[in-house]
KEKE-3310 file (N, C-alpha, C; in steps of 0.2 Angstrom, whole numbers, plus 5000, padded with zeros to 4 digits):
npx = (4970:4961:4965:4965:4969:4975:4976:4986:4984:4993:4997:5009:5011:5018:5033:5042:5033:5038:5048:5042:5029:5040:5043:5032:5028:5039:5037:5025:5031:5032:5017:5020:5020:5023:5030:5029:5037:5031:5039:5032:5039:5036:5024:5027:5026:5026:5023:5014:5013:5005:5006:4996:4994:4983:4977:4959:4958:4972:4975:4969:4971:4986:4981:4974:4982:4995:4986:4983:4996:5005:5001:4998:4990:4978:4971:4961:4960:4952:4953:4941:4948:4949:4961:4967:4977:4988)
npy = (5063:5050:5033:5021:5004:4995:4987:4986:4980:4974:4971:4971:4972:4978:4984:4993:5004:5003:5011:5026:5017:5014:5025:5032:5024:5029:5040:5040:5031:5034:5030:5015:5002:4988:4976:4967:4957:4947:4941:4931:4924:4916:4920:4932:4943:4952:4953:4963:4967:4979:4983:4995:5011:5025:5037:5037:5043:5046:5033:5029:5040:5036:5023:5026:5032:5022:5016:5022:5020:5013:4999:4994:4987:4991:4984:4990:4984:4989:4988:4984:4992:5007:5020:5032:5047:5053)
npz = (5086:5075:5071:5060:5056:5042:5026:5012:4999:4983:4966:4954:4937:4929:4927:4924:4934:4948:4949:4955:4963:4974:4978:4982:4993:4999:5004:5012:5023:5038:5040:5039:5042:5041:5027:5014:4999:4985:4974:4960:4948:4939:4936:4928:4940:4955:4967:4984:4999:5008:5029:5035:5048:5048:5048:5039:5027:5023:5019:5009:4999:4998:4992:4984:4976:4972:4966:4955:4948:4930:4926:4938:4951:4966:4981:4996:5011:5027:5045:5057:5072:5077:5082:5099:5093:5097)
capx = (4969:4961:4969:4966:4975:4977:4982:4987:4987:4998:5000:5013:5011:5021:5039:5040:5032:5041:5052:5037:5029:5045:5045:5025:5028:5044:5035:5021:5031:5030:5014:5018:5021:5027:5028:5031:5034:5034:5041:5030:5045:5030:5016:5029:5020:5024:5014:5014:5007:5006:5002:4999:4990:4985:4971:4959:4961:4978:4973:4964:4972:4994:4980:4970:4988:4994:4982:4981:4998:5000:5003:4996:4982:4977:4965:4962:4956:4952:4951:4939:4949:4954:4963:4966:4984:4990)
capy = (5058:5042:5030:5013:4998:4991:4981:4986:4974:4979:4968:4975:4967:4985:4984:5000:5007:5000:5015:5026:5012:5015:5033:5035:5021:5034:5047:5036:5026:5035:5027:5007:4997:4987:4976:4960:4958:4940:4939:4929:4923:4910:4924:4938:4949:4954:4953:4969:4970:4984:4984:5004:5012:5030:5041:5033:5047:5045:5028:5029:5042:5032:5019:5028:5036:5015:5009:5023:5019:5008:4992:4989:4984:4992:4984:4989:4981:4991:4983:4986:4994:5014:5019:5041:5046:5063)
capz = (5079:5074:5064:5057:5052:5033:5025:5003:4997:4978:4961:4952:4934:4924:4932:4924:4937:4952:4956:4958:4967:4980:4979:4985:4999:5005:5006:5016:5026:5042:5045:5035:5049:5038:5020:5009:4991:4983:4968:4958:4944:4934:4929:4929:4942:4960:4976:4989:5005:5016:5032:5039:5054:5049:5047:5036:5022:5022:5016:5006:4997:4996:4991:4978:4971:4969:4959:4948:4940:4928:4926:4944:4954:4975:4984:5004:5019:5035:5052:5065:5076:5077:5091:5096:5093:5101)
cpx = (4966:4964:4965:4968:4973:4979:4978:4988:4988:5001:4999:5016:5017:5030:5042:5041:5035:5045:5048:5033:5029:5045:5035:5026:5034:5041:5028:5021:5031:5021:5013:5019:5025:5027:5034:5030:5038:5034:5037:5031:5037:5027:5023:5027:5024:5019:5016:5012:5007:5005:5004:4992:4993:4980:4967:4958:4965:4977:4969:4968:4979:4989:4977:4978:4991:4993:4981:4990:4999:5004:5003:4990:4981:4973:4965:4958:4954:4951:4944:4944:4951:4955:4965:4973:4984:4996)
cpy = (5050:5039:5021:5007:4996:4987:4982:4982:4974:4971:4972:4971:4972:4985:4992:5007:5007:5006:5022:5022:5014:5019:5033:5031:5024:5037:5047:5036:5029:5033:5017:5007:4990:4984:4971:4959:4949:4941:4934:4929:4919:4916:4932:4945:4947:4957:4956:4963:4973:4986:4994:5008:5021:5032:5038:5039:5047:5039:5025:5033:5037:5025:5019:5030:5028:5014:5016:5024:5014:5004:4990:4993:4986:4991:4987:4986:4986:4986:4987:4990:5001:5014:5028:5038:5056:5068)
cpz = (5076:5068:5063:5059:5045:5032:5015:5001:4984:4973:4956:4943:4929:4930:4929:4929:4942:4955:4956:4961:4975:4983:4985:4991:5004:5008:5013:5021:5034:5046:5041:5043:5046:5032:5017:5005:4992:4977:4964:4950:4937:4931:4929:4933:4949:4966:4986:4995:5010:5023:5035:5045:5052:5046:5040:5027:5019:5018:5010:5000:4993:4993:4985:4971:4970:4963:4953:4943:4938:4927:4930:4948:4964:4975:4992:5008:5025:5040:5054:5069:5073:5084:5090:5097:5095:5099)
residu = (MET:LYS:THR:ARG:ILE:ALA:LEU:ILE:GLY:ILE:ILE:VAL:GLU:ASP:MET:GLN:SER:VAL:GLU:GLN:LEU:ASN:GLN:LEU:LEU:HIS:THR:TYR:SER:ALA:HIS:ILE:ILE:GLY:ARG:MET:GLY:ILE:PRO:TYR:ARG:GLU:GLN:LYS:VAL:ASN:ILE:ILE:SER:VAL:ALA:VAL:ASP:ALA:PRO:GLN:ASP:THR:ILE:SER:ALA:LEU:SER:GLY:LYS:ILE:GLY:ARG:LEU:PRO:GLY:ILE:THR:ALA:LYS:THR:VAL:TYR:SER:ASN:ILE:GLN:ASN:ASP:ARG:SER)
# end
């Protein structure tokens, strides 16, 4: 199975959606390489970056589900690197 490395950038404007976001990230945790969160208190938002290594359709599904949460924006950047996993 071919996988890709990607970075999902997430901006959380509605703290009421954080529990749903964390549940989604937990569901896809097998594909997550690392996660970094930065609270931007002055603007009352949280900025999160999630590095993943997964099949492209899995990355797209996760990013799409995150982006459909109320008050959350997500964008994905893909690496050109593709890995073969057995």
